[in-house]
C-alpha positions as CSV (number, residue, x, y, z in Angstrom):
1,M,31.0,18.5,23.7
2,L,29.1,18.4,20.4
3,D,28.2,21.9,19.1
4,L,24.7,21.8,17.7
5,R,25.6,24.5,15.3
6,Q,27.7,21.9,13.5
7,L,24.8,19.5,13.2
8,D,23.0,19.2,9.9
9,L,19.4,18.0,10.1
10,N,20.1,15.7,7.2
11,L,22.6,13.8,9.3
12,L,19.9,13.0,11.9
13,L,17.7,11.7,9.1
14,A,20.6,9.6,7.8
15,F,21.3,8.2,11.3
16,D,17.7,7.3,11.8
17,A,17.5,5.6,8.4
18,I,20.7,3.6,8.9
19,Y,19.6,2.6,12.4
20,Q,16.2,1.4,11.2
21,Q,17.4,-0.3,8.1
22,R,20.6,-1.8,9.5
23,S,22.1,-1.3,6.1
24,V,23.8,1.7,4.4
25,T,22.5,0.6,1.0
26,R,18.9,0.2,2.1
27,A,19.1,3.5,4.1
28,A,20.3,5.3,0.9
29,E,17.3,3.8,-1.0
30,V,14.9,5.0,1.6
31,M,16.4,8.5,1.7
32,C,16.6,8.6,-2.2
33,L,20.3,9.2,-2.0
34,S,23.3,7.5,-3.6
35,Q,25.2,5.0,-1.5
36,P,28.4,7.2,-1.6
37,A,26.3,10.1,-0.3
38,M,24.9,8.0,2.6
39,S,28.4,6.7,3.4
40,N,29.7,10.3,3.5
41,A,26.8,11.2,5.9
42,L,27.9,8.3,8.1
43,R,31.5,9.5,8.0
44,R,30.4,13.0,9.2
45,L,28.3,11.5,11.9
46,R,31.2,9.4,13.2
47,E,33.4,12.5,13.3
48,L,30.8,14.5,15.2
49,C,30.0,11.8,17.7
50,G,33.5,10.4,18.1
51,D,32.2,6.9,17.7
52,P,31.9,4.4,14.9
53,L,28.1,4.3,15.5
54,F,27.6,1.4,13.0
55,I,30.0,-1.6,12.5
56,K,30.0,-3.7,9.4
57,S,28.4,-7.2,9.8
58,R,27.5,-10.1,7.6
59,L,23.9,-8.8,7.1
60,G,24.7,-5.1,7.0
61,V,25.7,-2.9,9.9
62,T,25.3,-3.3,13.7
63,P,24.7,-0.3,15.9
64,T,27.2,0.4,18.7
65,L,26.1,1.1,22.3
66,V,26.4,4.9,21.6
67,A,24.1,4.5,18.5
68,H,21.5,2.5,20.6
69,R,21.5,5.2,23.3
70,L,21.2,8.0,20.7
71,A,18.5,6.4,18.6
72,D,15.5,7.1,20.8
73,Y,16.4,10.8,21.2
74,V,16.9,11.2,17.4
75,R,13.6,9.6,16.7
76,A,11.8,11.7,19.3
77,A,13.3,14.9,17.9
78,L,12.3,14.0,14.3
79,E,8.8,13.1,15.4
80,S,8.5,16.4,17.3
81,L,9.6,18.4,14.3
82,R,7.2,16.5,12.0
83,D,4.3,17.2,14.4
84,G,5.2,20.9,14.4
85,L,5.4,21.0,10.6
86,R,1.9,19.6,10.4
87,M,0.6,22.7,12.2
88,I,1.7,24.9,9.3
89,P,-1.0,25.5,6.8
90,A,1.0,24.5,3.8
91,A,-0.1,25.6,0.3
92,R,-1.5,22.8,-1.8
93,Q,0.6,21.9,-4.9
94,N,-1.1,22.4,-8.2
95,N,-1.8,19.1,-10.1
96,P,0.1,17.0,-7.6
97,L,1.5,13.6,-8.8
98,L,-0.1,10.8,-6.9
99,R,1.5,7.3,-7.4
100,I,-0.7,4.5,-6.2
101,S,-0.3,0.8,-6.2
102,C,-3.4,-1.3,-5.6
103,L,-5.1,-4.5,-6.8
104,D,-6.4,-4.0,-10.4
105,C,-9.9,-4.8,-9.2
106,L,-9.8,-1.8,-6.8
107,Q,-8.8,0.8,-9.5
108,P,-12.4,1.6,-10.5
109,V,-13.4,2.2,-6.9
110,L,-10.4,4.5,-6.2
111,L,-10.6,6.4,-9.5
112,D,-14.3,7.1,-8.9
113,A,-13.5,8.4,-5.4
114,L,-10.6,10.6,-6.6
115,L,-12.7,12.1,-9.5
116,E,-15.6,12.9,-7.2
117,S,-13.3,14.7,-4.8
118,P,-13.2,18.6,-4.6
119,H,-9.5,18.2,-5.4
120,A,-9.9,16.3,-8.6
121,D,-6.7,17.7,-10.2
122,W,-4.3,14.9,-9.1
123,Q,-2.1,13.4,-11.8
124,V,-2.9,9.8,-10.8
125,R,-0.4,7.1,-11.7
126,Y,-1.2,3.4,-11.0
127,F,1.6,0.9,-10.6
128,Q,1.5,-2.8,-9.9
129,P,5.0,-3.8,-8.6
130,R,5.6,-7.3,-7.5
131,R,4.1,-7.8,-4.0
132,R,7.6,-8.6,-2.6
133,D,8.8,-5.2,-3.9
134,A,5.8,-3.0,-3.2
135,L,6.6,-2.2,0.5
136,Q,10.2,-1.4,-0.3
137,D,9.1,0.9,-3.2
138,L,6.9,2.7,-0.7
139,A,9.7,3.0,1.8
140,S,12.1,4.4,-0.8
141,G,9.6,7.0,-2.1
142,K,8.8,5.4,-5.4
143,L,5.1,5.1,-4.3
144,D,2.9,7.5,-2.4
145,I,0.1,5.1,-1.3
146,L,-0.1,1.3,-1.3
147,I,-3.3,-0.6,-0.9
148,D,-2.8,-4.3,-0.7
149,L,-3.5,-7.4,1.3
150,D,-3.1,-6.9,5.0
151,Q,0.4,-8.2,5.9
152,P,3.0,-7.7,8.7
153,L,5.5,-4.8,8.5
154,A,8.4,-6.5,10.2
155,G,11.7,-4.9,9.5
156,L,10.3,-1.9,7.5
157,A,10.6,1.1,9.8
158,G,8.8,4.3,8.8
159,L,5.9,2.5,7.2
160,H,2.5,2.6,8.8
161,K,-0.7,0.8,7.8
162,Q,-4.4,1.1,8.4
163,A,-6.4,-2.1,8.2
164,L,-9.5,-1.4,6.1
165,P,-13.0,-2.9,6.6
166,A,-13.1,-6.4,5.1
167,D,-15.1,-6.7,1.8
168,H,-16.5,-10.0,0.6
169,Y,-16.7,-11.6,-2.8
170,V,-19.9,-11.9,-4.8
171,F,-20.9,-13.5,-8.1
172,A,-21.1,-10.6,-10.5
173,Y,-22.6,-10.8,-14.0
174,G,-23.5,-8.6,-17.0
175,A,-26.3,-8.2,-19.4
176,A,-25.4,-11.4,-21.3
177,L,-26.2,-13.8,-18.4
178,K,-29.9,-14.0,-17.7
179,E,-29.8,-16.0,-14.4
180,P,-27.0,-16.3,-11.9
181,P,-26.2,-19.6,-10.3
182,R,-28.2,-20.3,-7.1
183,T,-26.5,-23.5,-5.9
184,L,-22.9,-24.5,-5.3
185,Q,-23.0,-27.0,-8.2
186,A,-24.3,-24.4,-10.6
187,Y,-21.7,-21.9,-9.4
188,L,-18.9,-24.4,-10.0
189,E,-20.2,-25.2,-13.5
190,Q,-20.8,-21.6,-14.6
191,P,-18.1,-20.3,-16.9
192,Q,-16.2,-17.5,-15.2
193,I,-13.6,-14.8,-15.9
194,Q,-10.6,-14.8,-13.6
195,V,-9.1,-11.4,-12.9
196,S,-5.5,-11.6,-11.7
197,S,-2.3,-9.8,-12.4
198,R,-0.4,-13.0,-12.0
199,R,-0.1,-15.7,-14.7
200,D,-1.5,-18.5,-12.5
201,G,-2.5,-16.8,-9.3
202,L,-5.4,-18.1,-7.2
203,S,-8.0,-15.8,-5.8
204,P,-9.3,-16.1,-2.2
205,V,-12.3,-17.8,-3.7
206,D,-10.2,-20.5,-5.3
207,L,-8.2,-21.0,-2.1
208,Q,-11.4,-21.5,-0.1
209,L,-12.8,-23.9,-2.7
210,G,-9.5,-25.8,-2.8
211,L,-9.7,-26.5,0.9
212,K,-12.9,-28.5,0.1
213,G,-11.4,-30.2,-2.9
214,L,-13.6,-28.0,-5.3
215,R,-12.7,-26.1,-8.4
216,R,-14.7,-23.6,-10.4
217,N,-14.9,-23.3,-14.2
218,V,-12.5,-20.6,-15.2
219,A,-13.2,-20.1,-18.9
220,M,-10.7,-17.3,-19.4
221,S,-8.3,-15.0,-17.4
222,T,-7.5,-11.3,-17.8
223,Q,-5.4,-8.8,-15.8
224,S,-8.1,-6.0,-16.3
225,T,-11.3,-5.8,-14.3
226,L,-12.7,-3.4,-16.9
227,A,-12.0,-5.9,-19.7
228,A,-13.8,-8.6,-17.7
229,K,-16.8,-6.3,-17.4
230,L,-16.9,-5.7,-21.1
231,I,-16.7,-9.4,-21.8
232,A,-19.4,-10.2,-19.3
233,D,-21.8,-7.8,-21.0
234,R,-21.3,-9.7,-24.3
235,Q,-20.8,-13.3,-23.2
236,P,-22.7,-15.3,-20.5
237,F,-19.7,-15.4,-18.2
238,G,-19.6,-14.6,-14.5
239,I,-17.0,-12.9,-12.4
240,S,-16.2,-13.5,-8.7
241,L,-15.4,-10.0,-7.4
242,P,-15.3,-7.9,-4.2
243,S,-18.8,-6.4,-3.7
244,R,-17.6,-2.8,-3.8
245,V,-16.0,-3.4,-7.2
246,A,-19.1,-5.0,-8.6
247,S,-21.2,-2.1,-7.5
248,V,-18.9,0.5,-9.0
249,L,-18.8,-1.3,-12.3
250,G,-22.6,-1.4,-12.4
251,L,-22.6,-5.2,-12.5
252,Q,-25.5,-7.2,-11.1
253,H,-24.4,-9.4,-8.3
254,V,-25.6,-12.0,-5.8
255,P,-23.9,-13.7,-2.8
256,L,-21.7,-16.7,-3.5
257,P,-23.5,-20.0,-2.8
258,L,-20.9,-21.0,-0.2
259,D,-21.3,-22.0,3.4
260,E,-19.1,-19.0,4.5
261,P,-18.4,-15.6,2.9
262,V,-15.0,-15.2,1.3
263,E,-13.5,-12.0,2.7
264,L,-10.9,-9.7,1.2
265,K,-8.8,-8.1,4.0
266,L,-6.9,-5.0,2.8
267,A,-4.8,-2.3,4.4
268,L,-3.6,1.1,3.3
269,Y,0.1,1.7,3.7
270,I,2.1,5.0,3.7
271,E,5.6,6.1,4.4
272,S,5.4,8.8,7.1
273,R,8.9,9.0,8.7
274,Y,10.4,11.4,6.1
275,R,7.5,12.8,4.2
276,F,4.4,14.9,4.9
277,E,2.4,16.2,1.9
278,R,-0.9,17.9,2.1
279,S,-2.1,16.6,-1.3
280,R,-1.3,13.0,-0.2
281,E,-3.3,13.3,3.0
282,E,-6.3,14.7,0.9
283,A,-6.0,11.7,-1.4
284,M,-5.9,9.3,1.6
285,H,-9.1,10.9,3.0
286,C,-10.8,10.2,-0.3
287,L,-9.6,6.6,-0.6
288,L,-10.4,5.8,3.0
289,R,-14.0,7.1,2.6
290,A,-14.3,5.1,-0.6
291,L,-13.1,1.9,1.1
292,G,-15.5,2.4,4.1
293,E,-13.2,3.8,6.8
294,P,-13.7,7.6,7.0
295,R,-12.2,8.0,10.4
296,A,-9.1,5.8,9.8
297,L,-6.8,8.6,8.6
298,Q,-6.7,10.4,12.0
299,A,-5.4,7.2,13.7
300,L,-3.0,6.6,10.9
301,V,-1.5,10.1,11.1
302,R,-1.3,9.9,14.9
303,R,0.8,6.8,14.7
304,A,3.1,8.2,12.0
């Protein structure tokens, strides 16, 4: 019989990570360990359980019957421990580092919310990893919070998301443009600034126009929303932006002259299987309030 005194909590975490990731390499990344360290943890688990637990396969590892039977109990034990730790009034870290990835156009909204918070001493770091890498960076602990387009989380255990209220795009303009376009034709002809982190990426506005065989006049492109704002104050260019962003930047804005509004559907993502940090939860409260969902965090934490 297994003696619990021989069991290291880290081995349970390693088991859970390998079971969820179906790969020793990916499990090591999620746990922020080297692959040899994760392989050593698996060796110790096999000795304790008297079973291979995971067998090499073409795509990684396949759990044995014993591993399948054990998985639910391990997950329940870790969740119970995590719930108990949440009840402890942990001291708040001074000047905590907060690594956030979000669309560039949202940075003014989120920075404004964090600076207005009672806990405005975060060391905020913004990153823009490639979309295909962002969720994996979150799972491996390279990011604290990810705000991105709402997308499925298939195959990424330990990550949870909260869908945010949809925003809609507006035509924003600065002091240099005296009159915004009121008709579709005028909107298409109006020189505009495209804000995109990708070299030739299309915005949701372009995609909706493209379905109708239409195209707007993109006079220039930039990766920075703030740069676009500075240009719009000096040149008679417009910017198609989410309404929250236009408001925070102090730009005048009017609805797009389209038959249907163009929505921006976002979600907030966190890794909650292995981490619980008071400062990160405070930051999420601020961000969710700024993005219009003040009650969302409770639901997000309950599902973690």
